N, C-alpha and C positions, 0 to 999 in steps of 0.2 A: 684371116678374118672370114674368108668364104665358108670355112667349115663351121664356124660359130654361127654365121647367118643361117646356114642350112639347118643347123640343130634348132635354133630359136623358131624357125618356120615350122619345123616338124613338131615342136613342142607347143605350138599354138600361139606363139608370140610374133608371128611374121608381120603383123600390121604395125609393130613398133619400130621406130627408127633406131638403128644400131650404130654406135660410134665407140672408138677406143677410149678407155678411161685411164688405165695405168697398168704398170707391171711392178713386180717387187723383186727381192733378191733371189727368189726361187724361180721356177719355170712356169709359174702361174701368170695368167693374163686376165685383165678385167675390162669389161665393156659396159657401156651405159645404154639401156633401152629407154626410149622416151615416146610418149604418146599422150596428146591432149592434156599436157601439164603434169602428167604423172611420169615417174621414172622408176627404174629397177636396175640392178647390177647383175651382169652375167660373169660368173667365175669360170674361166677356162682352165681346168686342171687336166686336160687331156694328155699332157706329157708326164703327169705324176698323179695318176688316178688313185693311187694308194693313199693320197692325202685327204681324199674326200670323206672317208670313214671317220678318221680322227676329227676332222673339222666339224662334221655333223654331230658327233658325240659331244665335243666340247661346247658347241653352240647350245645344245640342249642343257648341259650343266650350267652354263653361265646364265641363260635365260631363266632357268629355275631358281637361281639365286638373286634375281632381280637386276642383273647386269644387262645393259642394252647392247647385246650382240644382235646382228641382223636376223630378221625372220627369214626362214627358208621358204620361198614361194614355189619352187619347182626343182626337181633333182633328177639326174641321170648318172648314177654311179658307174654304169658300164662304159659310158663314153667319156665321163669326166667333166660333166657340166652341172652348174647350179645357177638358179636365178634367185637373187637375194634382195631383201629390202635395201633401198638406197639410203644410206645414212648421210648423204651429202658429200661435199668435196672440201669442206673447211676443216683442215687438220689443225691440231693444237700448234704445230710448228708455225702455221700461218698467223697465229694469234699471239703467241707468247712474246712478252716484252718486259722491260724492267718495271713497268707500272702495274702489270696485271698478273705476273706469274704466281704470286702467292695465292691469289683467289682461284686461278685456274688449277694450280697444283692441289689446292685443298679439295676441290671437286674430284680430281683424279685420285687423291689419296682415299677419299671416302669410297670410291669405286673399287680400289684394291681391297678395302675391308669387306665389301660385298663379294668380290671375287673369291676371297679366302673363305667365304661361307659355302662356296661351291663344293660339290662332292668330288674329292680327289681320289676316291677308291679306284684301283685298277689303272690309274695313270702311271706311266713309266717313272721310276724313282730317280731323283737327283741325288744319287749316292756318291761316295767318295770316288769310286772308279770313274763315274761319268764326269764329275767335277775335274778330275785329273785329265781325262781324255780331252775335254774341251780346252783346257789351258795348254795342252801340248800343241795345239794348233799354232800358238804364237811362235814357238821355237822353230818349227818346221817352215811355216809359210811366211811369217813376218821376218824373223831374224835371219834364217838361212837362205830361203828362196828369194824373198823380196829385197832384203838388205844385203844379201850375199856375204854375211858374216861367217867367219870360220871360228867357231867356238872352241876354246881350249877344253881339255878334260876337266880342269878345275871349274871353268865357267858352266859347263854342262852339268856337273855335279851340284853346283850351287843352285842352278835353276831347278833341278829336280828336288832338292831339299826344300827350297822356298815354296814351290808349288804344293808340296806335301803339307807344309805348315799352313798355307792359305786354306787348303781344303779342310784341315782339322779345325781351324777357327770357324769357318763357315758352318761346320757341323755342330758347333757348340750351341747355336741358336735353335729355336723351335723348328721342327721339321714336319713333313707330312701335310703341308698346306698346298692348295692349288697355286701353281705358278704359271702365269701367262707365257713368260720367257722372252717377250719382246714388247714390253709395255712402255712405249716411248711416244714422243710427240707426233711421229708419222703414222702411228697405229691407233691414234685416238681422234675422233671426229666430233665436232660440235654440230649437232643436228639442227635443222631449221627450227625445231622447238626448244633449242637451248639445252638439250640433254647430251650427255657424254656417251658417244657410241664407241664400241671397242671392236677392233678387227685383228686379223692375222694371229690367231691364237691356237691354230691347229696343232702346234708342237708343245702344248701344255704338258706339264709334268707335276709330280708331287715332290715338293722340296722345301727350301728354306724360307723363313719368315720374311726376310728383307729383299729377296731377289727382285720382285717387281717394283719395290720401292726404289731400289738403286737404279733400275732401268729408267724409271720416271725422273728421279731427281738428279742423277748424274747421266743425263741424256747425251749420247754421242754426237747429237746434231745441234745442241744449244747448251749454253752454260750461264749460270747465275752465281752470285757471290756465295762463298761457302757458309758464312754465318747464317744466312737465310735458309740455305738448303739443310743445314743441321737442325735448325729450329723446326722446319717442316718434317724432317725425319722423326724428331722427338714428338711432334704432334701425332704422327701415325702411331708411335708407341703408346701414347696416352689414349688414343681412340681404341686401340686393341686392349687396353686395360692391363698392360704388362707391368709387373713389379720388378723392374730392372733399372739400375742407375744409368745416368746419361753416358758415362764413359764406356760402360760395357755395351750399351746399345749402339753407340757410334762406332765402337770397334767392330761389332758384327757388321754394321752398315759399310764401313770402309773395306773390310776383308771381302765382303760379298761383291763390292764394287771392283776390287782388284781381280777377283775371279772372272767377273764378267768382262772387264776391259781387256784383260790378258787374252781371253778367248776372242774377243771382237777384233783385236789387232790381227790375229791369225785369219779370221773370217774375211775381213776387208781385203787383206792381201790375197787370199785365195780367190775371192770373187774376181779380182783382176787377173791373176796369173793363170787360173784354171778355166774361168768362165768368160774372160774377156770383158768384164764389167768394170769400167774405170771410174764410175761415178762415186764410189765409196772411198777412193784414195784421198779425196779432199777432207774426209772426216778422220783420217789417221792422226793428224796432229792433236786434235782435242782428245781423242781416245788415249793417245800416248800420255798426254798431260795428266789426265785423270789417274792413270796407272802410276805415274811417277809420284804425284802428290800424295797419294794414299800410301804407297810403298815407303816413302821417306819418313812417315810418322811412326813406324814400328820397327823394333830391332829385328824381328824375324824376316823382314823384307827389305832391309836397308841395302844389302848387297845387290839385290835385283834392281832397286831404284838407281843405284850407281851405274849399273850396266845399261839400263834403259836411257839414262841421261846422256850417256856417251854416244848413242847412235845418232846418225844424221839422216833425216828423211830426204829422199830424192827431190 
């Protein structure tokens, strides 16, 4: 914190009170500046300065599309610091419940539609190779390293075959759209003015239609009944004006969810095993449940569903 304080003083914000705000799954830290009833956020990316360029680029893309990403008030790319508009501390996860999730998700879905109007040119491509790379994290970090499973040759071949099929179905849907990549209840804030603020988007890519929709509606941190979630997914389809039947769209949605949740199983295990961050282990059961439920619905993924159902979490 001393280095952050020294930088804020050098940047002309020394008269503001500085306190820790939060951390995330990366090596970034966040601090809140306050003075005379006003606040701002310091992003400390000094341990991953390379993230600032993409963050600033994507911020500009989102704001140009009318998405409420934080305004950049000061920047120092060389040292790895930014001062940002404070969107508040009320996350969607703090608000969502059985009585209001439809209304709150509707607002968030409308924001996805706006995000997908953002310029995706030049963003990294969510192609088949990258879809497969992400899903491979599950076998290594979740099944082998975390659960200590010894997969047979037949099981490893089945996983490889299934992940290939998942990637192929994901690529059947419209591509080339702006993808936030982590659009869930911990990365959305309800501002004091009642607007939806979006954060943690620096890893944005150009990819599939339903990726952010799945991140939102099949959130690894909270769950609502499937019928309501499917209705909201189809509402998104209608807002986009897509001429595709319910079954096809929900198949896209389910397979996109499989890709994401398979990846996240690996990421949550890696955060513990490699980075010593245990907080995400409690979210493994819901993530695994999502993956099993989707995999059980389709013949291409039934064998994977059976394998995942057989595992026992510590």
